[in-house]
C-alpha positions as CSV (number, residue, x, y, z in Angstrom):
1,X,-21.5,-9.0,-7.4
2,X,-20.3,-6.4,-4.9
3,X,-19.8,-9.2,-2.3
4,X,-17.8,-11.3,-4.7
5,X,-15.6,-8.3,-5.5
6,X,-14.9,-7.7,-1.8
7,X,-14.4,-11.4,-1.1
8,X,-11.9,-11.5,-3.9
9,X,-10.1,-8.4,-2.6
10,X,-10.1,-10.0,0.9
11,X,-8.7,-13.2,-0.4
12,X,-6.0,-11.6,-2.4
13,X,-5.0,-9.2,0.4
14,X,-4.9,-12.0,3.0
15,X,-2.8,-14.1,0.6
16,X,-0.4,-11.2,0.1
17,X,-0.1,-10.5,3.9
18,X,0.4,-14.2,4.6
19,X,3.2,-14.2,2.0
20,X,4.9,-11.2,3.6
21,X,4.6,-12.6,7.2
22,X,1.0,-11.6,8.0
23,X,1.9,-8.6,10.1
24,X,2.0,-10.3,13.4
25,X,-1.0,-12.7,13.2
26,X,-4.6,-12.2,12.8
27,X,-5.5,-10.8,16.2
28,X,-7.6,-7.7,16.1
29,X,-5.9,-4.3,16.5
30,X,-5.8,-3.0,20.0
31,X,-8.9,-1.4,21.3
32,X,-7.5,-0.6,24.7
33,X,-7.3,3.1,24.2
34,X,-4.2,2.8,22.0
35,X,-3.7,5.2,19.1
36,X,-6.4,4.9,16.4
37,X,-5.6,4.2,12.7
38,X,-4.0,7.2,11.1
39,X,-3.8,8.3,7.5
40,X,-1.5,10.9,6.1
41,X,-1.1,12.2,2.6
42,X,1.8,13.8,0.7
43,X,3.1,14.4,-2.8
44,X,6.4,13.1,-4.1
45,X,8.1,14.4,-7.3
46,X,9.8,11.7,-9.3
47,X,13.0,12.5,-11.2
48,X,12.5,9.1,-12.9
49,X,9.1,9.8,-14.5
50,X,8.9,13.6,-14.3
51,X,5.6,13.4,-12.5
52,X,4.5,14.3,-9.0
53,X,2.5,11.5,-7.4
54,X,-0.1,11.7,-4.6
55,X,0.6,9.2,-1.8
56,X,-1.5,8.2,1.1
57,X,0.0,6.3,4.0
58,X,-2.3,4.4,6.4
59,X,-1.0,3.3,9.8
60,X,-2.9,0.7,11.7
61,X,-4.5,1.3,15.1
62,X,-1.9,1.1,17.8
63,X,1.0,2.0,15.5
64,X,3.8,3.2,17.6
65,X,7.1,4.6,16.2
66,X,9.0,2.7,18.8
67,X,7.4,-0.7,18.2
68,X,8.5,-3.6,15.9
69,X,8.6,-2.9,12.1
70,X,5.5,-3.8,10.2
71,X,4.9,-5.3,6.8
72,X,4.0,-2.8,4.0
73,X,1.6,-3.1,1.1
74,X,2.4,-0.6,-1.6
75,X,-0.8,-0.3,-3.5
76,X,-1.1,1.4,-6.9
77,X,-4.4,2.9,-8.2
78,X,-5.2,4.2,-4.7
79,X,-7.9,6.5,-6.0
80,X,-10.0,3.4,-6.5
81,X,-8.8,1.1,-3.7
82,X,-7.9,2.9,-0.6
83,X,-11.2,2.5,1.3
84,X,-11.5,-1.1,0.3
85,X,-7.9,-2.0,1.3
86,X,-8.1,-0.2,4.7
87,X,-11.5,-1.9,5.4
88,X,-10.0,-5.3,4.7
89,X,-7.0,-4.6,7.0
90,X,-9.3,-3.4,9.8
91,X,-11.8,-6.2,9.4
92,X,-9.2,-8.9,9.6
93,X,-7.1,-7.3,12.3
94,X,-4.0,-7.6,10.0
95,X,-1.3,-5.2,11.0
96,X,0.4,-3.7,8.0
97,X,1.2,-0.2,6.7
98,X,-0.6,0.6,3.6
99,X,1.1,3.0,1.1
100,X,-1.3,4.1,-1.7
101,X,0.1,5.6,-4.8
102,X,-2.2,7.6,-7.0
103,X,-2.4,6.8,-10.7
104,X,-2.9,10.6,-11.4
105,X,-5.2,10.0,-14.5
106,X,-6.5,7.3,-16.7
107,X,-4.1,8.2,-19.5
108,X,-1.1,8.2,-17.1
109,X,-2.0,4.6,-16.1
110,X,-1.1,3.5,-19.6
111,X,2.3,5.2,-19.4
112,X,3.3,4.0,-15.9
113,X,1.9,0.5,-16.0
114,X,2.9,-0.6,-19.5
115,X,6.1,-0.7,-21.4
116,X,8.2,1.3,-22.0
117,X,7.0,3.7,-19.3
118,X,6.8,0.9,-16.7
119,X,10.6,0.9,-16.5
120,X,10.8,4.5,-15.2
121,X,7.8,3.9,-12.9
122,X,9.6,0.8,-11.4
123,X,12.6,3.0,-10.8
124,X,10.4,5.6,-9.1
125,X,9.0,2.9,-6.8
126,X,12.3,1.3,-5.9
127,X,14.7,4.3,-5.9
128,X,12.5,7.1,-4.8
129,X,9.2,6.1,-3.1
130,X,10.2,3.1,-1.1
131,X,13.3,4.7,0.4
132,X,11.4,7.9,1.2
133,X,8.6,6.0,3.0
134,X,10.8,3.5,4.8
135,X,13.0,6.3,6.1
136,X,9.9,7.9,7.8
137,X,7.8,4.9,9.0
138,X,8.9,1.6,10.7
139,X,8.6,-0.9,7.8
140,X,10.1,-4.4,7.7
141,X,11.8,-4.2,4.3
142,X,11.8,-8.0,4.1
143,X,8.0,-8.0,4.3
144,X,6.8,-5.6,1.6
145,X,4.5,-6.3,-1.3
146,X,3.2,-4.5,-4.3
147,X,-0.5,-4.6,-5.1
148,X,-2.3,-3.5,-8.2
149,X,-5.8,-3.4,-9.7
150,X,-6.6,-4.0,-13.4
151,X,-3.8,-2.4,-15.4
152,X,-1.6,-1.7,-12.3
153,X,-2.3,-5.4,-11.3
154,X,-0.7,-6.4,-14.6
155,X,2.3,-4.2,-13.7
156,X,2.6,-5.8,-10.2
């Protein structure tokens, strides 16, 4: 069952990356002494929802601020999915920036991912989070996707 779950995640993520341009092909990330994958975390307060969200940004190995923009996967429910999604990206050699947004609590998931709260959460993503992230990291705005799991998958 664990294998089927990982295979499903791999299939969905590869499909998402193919739809957003694939991040420069499926060649493995550089192993020639380039910068390793890096993860950084921060919090962002939302005027739209009134909540402060935890966010984790994962940059692939070899990410260079002067290089070409990369696709981005904005993933909700990051508490449950960060390790799996980064593992899939690394295993496939797909180059994309992963932006994980914490759900904050089980109860909060039912506010942010269902109506009517989903409207404010959508505004948070599009008016606050995406502009904040894309002002700091080199992301191709034409190649971004939203990924969810379970209830956040319904939202996506």
